[in-house]
C-alpha positions as CSV (number, residue, x, y, z in Angstrom):
1,M,-96.4,-8.8,30.4
2,A,-98.1,-5.4,30.2
3,Q,-100.6,-4.9,27.5
4,G,-99.7,-1.9,25.2
5,S,-102.1,0.4,23.6
6,G,-103.6,-0.4,20.2
7,G,-101.4,2.3,18.7
8,D,-98.2,0.6,20.0
9,R,-99.3,-2.7,18.5
10,R,-100.2,-1.0,15.1
11,E,-96.9,0.9,15.1
12,R,-95.0,-2.3,15.8
13,L,-96.8,-4.1,12.9
14,V,-96.1,-1.2,10.5
15,A,-92.4,-1.4,11.6
16,L,-92.3,-5.1,10.9
17,L,-94.0,-4.6,7.5
18,A,-91.5,-1.9,6.6
19,A,-88.6,-4.1,7.7
20,G,-89.9,-6.9,5.5
21,I,-90.2,-4.7,2.5
22,A,-86.7,-3.3,3.1
23,A,-85.3,-6.9,3.3
24,V,-86.9,-7.8,0.0
25,L,-85.6,-4.6,-1.6
26,L,-82.1,-5.1,-0.3
27,V,-81.9,-8.8,-1.3
28,S,-83.4,-8.3,-4.8
29,S,-81.3,-5.3,-5.7
30,V,-78.5,-7.8,-6.6
31,T,-80.5,-8.8,-9.7
32,W,-80.4,-5.2,-11.0
33,F,-76.6,-5.1,-10.7
34,A,-76.4,-8.5,-12.5
35,S,-78.5,-7.2,-15.4
36,D,-76.2,-4.1,-15.9
37,Q,-78.8,-1.7,-14.5
38,A,-76.7,-0.4,-11.6
39,G,-78.7,2.9,-11.3
40,V,-81.8,1.0,-10.4
41,G,-79.8,-1.3,-8.0
42,V,-78.4,1.7,-6.2
43,A,-81.8,3.4,-5.9
44,Q,-83.3,0.2,-4.6
45,L,-80.4,-0.2,-2.0
46,F,-81.0,3.4,-0.9
47,L,-84.7,2.9,-0.5
48,G,-84.2,-0.3,1.3
49,A,-81.8,1.4,3.7
50,V,-84.2,4.2,4.3
51,L,-87.1,1.8,5.0
52,A,-84.9,-0.2,7.3
53,G,-84.1,2.9,9.3
54,V,-87.8,3.9,9.5
55,A,-88.6,0.4,10.6
56,A,-86.0,0.4,13.3
57,F,-87.2,3.8,14.6
58,L,-90.8,2.8,14.7
59,Y,-90.1,-0.5,16.3
60,R,-87.9,1.1,19.0
61,R,-90.6,3.7,19.6
62,A,-93.4,1.1,19.9
63,T,-91.5,-1.2,22.3
64,R,-90.1,1.6,24.5
65,G,-91.5,1.1,28.0
């Protein structure tokens, strides 16, 4: 297995962090809908989706050979 540069490793870790935050946002948005605050829930879903997209982009870029 070839050793990547430090930047690739850092980018991969940032991507995984963003994916984790996105997962928490997406899963916890249900509580906002349950408490009749749908606007906050929609905003949280949107932000979670954006972060998931950023995470996917960064991870794909870091692991590209």
